[in-house]
C-alpha positions in Angstrom: 129.5 125.5 117.6 130.3 122.2 115.9 128.5 123.1 112.7 130.2 126.5 112.6 133.6 124.8 113.0 132.8 122.3 110.2 131.7 125.0 107.8 134.7 127.2 108.6 137.1 124.3 108.2 135.6 123.4 104.8 135.9 127.0 103.6 139.5 127.2 104.7 140.2 123.8 103.1 138.9 125.1 99.8 141.6 127.9 99.9 144.3 125.3 100.5 143.0 123.0 97.7 142.8 125.9 95.2 146.4 126.9 95.9 147.8 123.4 96.2 150.4 122.5 93.5 150.8 126.1 92.3 153.8 128.3 92.7 153.6 129.7 96.3 155.4 132.3 98.3 157.2 130.3 101.0 159.1 131.8 103.9 160.9 130.4 107.0 159.7 130.8 110.6 162.9 129.0 111.7 165.7 126.9 110.4 163.3 124.4 108.7 159.8 125.5 109.8 157.9 127.0 106.9 154.9 129.3 106.3 153.2 129.8 103.0 150.7 132.3 101.6 148.1 129.5 101.8 148.6 129.3 105.6 148.0 133.0 105.9 145.0 133.2 103.6 143.3 130.2 105.3 144.0 131.7 108.7 142.6 135.1 107.7 139.4 133.4 106.6 139.0 131.5 109.9 139.9 134.5 112.1 137.5 136.8 110.2 134.6 134.2 110.5 135.2 133.8 114.3 135.3 137.5 114.8 132.2 138.0 112.7 130.1 135.3 114.4 131.7 135.1 117.9 133.4 138.5 118.4 133.8 138.0 122.1 135.7 134.7 121.8 139.4 134.6 122.1 141.6 133.0 119.4 144.9 131.2 119.7 146.6 130.7 116.3 149.9 130.5 114.5 150.3 133.6 112.4 153.3 134.5 110.3 155.5 132.5 112.5 154.2 134.1 115.7 151.7 133.0 118.3 148.8 135.4 118.5 146.2 135.3 121.2 143.5 137.9 120.5 139.8 138.5 120.5 137.2 139.7 122.8 136.3 139.7 126.5 134.9 136.2 126.8 137.7 134.4 128.5 135.7 131.2 128.8 135.8 130.4 125.1 139.0 130.1 123.0 139.4 128.9 119.5 142.6 127.0 118.8 143.4 126.8 115.1 146.0 125.5 112.7 145.0 126.7 109.2 147.5 124.4 107.6 148.9 121.5 109.5 151.5 119.8 107.3 152.9 123.0 105.7 156.2 121.3 104.6 154.2 118.6 102.9 152.0 121.2 101.2 154.9 123.3 100.1 156.5 120.3 98.4 153.2 119.2 96.7 152.9 116.2 99.0 149.1 115.8 99.6 149.1 115.1 103.4 147.9 118.2 105.1 144.7 119.5 106.9 142.9 122.3 108.6 142.5 121.9 112.4 139.9 123.9 114.4 139.1 123.4 118.1 137.1 125.3 120.7 138.1 125.3 124.3 135.6 126.2 127.0 136.8 127.0 130.5 140.1 125.2 129.8 138.6 122.1 128.2 138.4 121.3 124.5 134.7 120.8 123.6 134.7 120.9 119.8 137.3 119.5 117.4 137.4 119.4 113.6 140.1 118.2 111.3 139.5 118.6 107.5 141.6 117.0 104.8 140.7 118.8 101.6 142.8 116.6 99.3 140.6 113.6 100.2 137.5 115.5 101.2 137.5 113.8 104.6 136.1 115.7 107.6 136.7 114.4 111.1 134.5 116.0 113.8 133.8 115.6 117.5 131.9 117.3 120.2 132.5 116.6 123.9 130.2 113.7 125.0 128.8 113.2 121.5 131.3 110.8 119.9 133.4 111.3 116.8 132.5 111.1 113.1 134.2 110.9 109.7 132.1 112.5 107.0 129.1 112.2 109.2 129.5 108.5 110.0 130.5 107.3 113.5 134.2 106.9 113.9 135.8 104.5 116.3 139.4 103.4 117.2 140.6 100.0 116.1 140.3 96.8 118.0 143.9 95.7 117.6 145.2 94.7 121.0 148.8 93.7 120.5 151.6 96.1 119.7 153.3 93.7 117.3 150.1 94.0 115.1 149.8 97.7 115.5 150.5 100.5 113.0 152.1 103.3 114.9 152.6 106.9 113.7 155.0 109.6 115.0 156.4 112.9 114.0 160.0 114.2 113.9 160.4 117.3 116.1 162.1 120.3 114.5 164.7 120.2 117.2 165.3 116.5 116.8 169.0 116.9 117.2 168.5 118.0 120.8 166.1 115.2 121.8 168.2 112.3 122.7 165.2 110.0 123.4 163.7 110.4 120.0 165.9 108.0 118.0 165.7 105.3 120.7 161.9 105.5 120.8 161.7 105.3 117.0 164.1 102.4 116.8 162.2 100.5 119.6 158.8 101.0 117.9 160.2 99.8 114.6 161.3 96.6 116.3 158.2 96.1 118.4 155.2 97.3 116.4 154.1 96.0 113.0 155.3 99.1 111.4 155.8 102.9 111.9 154.7 105.8 109.8 155.7 109.5 109.7 153.3 111.7 107.7 154.2 115.1 109.0 150.7 116.3 110.0 150.0 115.6 113.7 146.3 116.7 113.6 145.7 114.3 110.7 147.7 111.5 112.5 145.5 111.8 115.5 142.3 111.8 113.3 143.6 108.6 111.8 143.9 107.1 115.3 140.3 108.1 115.9 139.2 106.5 112.7 141.1 103.2 113.4 143.7 103.6 110.7 146.5 103.9 113.2 146.6 102.1 116.5 148.8 104.8 118.1 150.6 108.1 117.8 153.4 109.7 119.8 155.4 112.9 119.5 157.4 115.4 121.5 157.4 119.2 121.2 153.9 119.8 119.7 152.0 123.0 120.2 148.3 123.4 121.2 147.1 124.0 117.7 148.7 120.8 116.5 146.8 118.6 118.9 143.7 120.3 120.4 141.2 119.0 117.8 142.9 115.6 117.3 142.9 114.8 121.0 139.2 115.3 121.3 138.7 113.1 118.2 140.7 110.2 119.8 138.9 110.5 123.1 135.4 110.7 121.6 136.2 107.7 119.3 137.0 105.5 122.4 140.8 106.0 122.5 143.2 107.1 125.2 145.6 110.1 125.4 148.3 110.6 128.0 151.8 111.9 128.5 154.7 109.5 128.0 154.7 108.7 131.8 151.0 107.8 131.8 149.9 111.0 133.5 146.9 113.1 132.1 147.7 114.9 128.9 147.1 118.6 128.5 147.3 120.4 125.1 149.8 122.9 126.6 152.1 120.3 128.1 153.6 117.8 125.6 154.7 115.1 124.9 151.7 113.1 123.7 150.9 109.4 123.5 147.5 108.6 121.9 146.1 105.2 121.1 143.1 102.9 120.7 143.5 102.2 124.4 144.2 98.6 123.9 147.9 99.0 123.0 148.4 102.1 125.2 150.3 100.4 128.1 152.6 98.6 125.6 153.3 102.0 124.0 154.1 103.6 127.3 156.5 100.8 128.1 158.5 101.7 125.1 158.3 105.4 125.8 159.4 105.0 129.4 162.4 102.9 128.5 
């Protein structure tokens, strides 16, 4: 299943790379949430491949602004895909975006792949087998103090209604070494797994934003919870992910 996900992510990524920087048809799913023809083309490829090779598997994906859960009779297996995470970046020609593909088995994510076609970086993980970056073992960083940590976050689309967001952002700016906001949660989580970020937090994410990335972090030796420290579930945000060493310090900020 991992090799299938890797090959599919690379093929979808090629579609994104081929269309990147060109004039695109862009439409709105909400006030500021976008969808491009590249999203739809990459998604069609992924869905068609899954239905060809695993026709009984279910699929959870973001399609034309709607959530579609479709597929066959095998309720134990479900593919969770985001064909283009970082759509706003992509639509503006900002090269921070990726393909995210995960496989859930009996409610537990067992395969996760995040592919960045602009850098040709492929992050992959299989439950119990560790995480890799372009085939080499990936591991979270060894930084153990928040004031030396590079933290990443995302701005929720409904930021105006989330009163805690600005306070958390301000506090991390004051307590961490620095804070980044790249606009592609799956890639942010992959960077935590690869040791580039020490931590990531965000509210309001959907399963396709985090499913693959959470497995990458866990298999790279990191930790993922909700803001209150309780176990994280891909269907129940918010998410706090880290190298494990700065996790409690992050939670102190998020609980305040």
